[in-house]
C-alpha positions, 0 to 999 in steps of 0.5 A, a space after each residue: 522503482 517499483 509500484 504496487 497496489 494496495 486494494 481494499 477487501 469487503 464493503 461496496 464503496 470500502 473497505 479495510 485493509 489488514 494492517 499487519 499483513 501489509 506492514 510484513 510484506 513492506 518489511 519483506 520489501 526492504 529485507 529486499 533491499 527496498 525502500 518506500 519513498 511514499 505511499 498514498 491513498 486513493 479516496 473515492 468520496 466522502 473520505 472512502 479508500 479504494 486502493 493504497 498505492 506504495 512506491 519503493 526505491 532500490 538504492 544503488 
């Protein structure tokens, strides 16, 4: 199992994610045999997000 954390860029209370870069990275992991099992954000307050946590597994 592998866990990665992707942090938002910019902003004091929250930030932005580069969706294309995130999609590319997840697809690269998929090409290496990893499967995304779950992903969730870490809400701060009032819906603002600092990080996305993604958990992957590699089938045997």
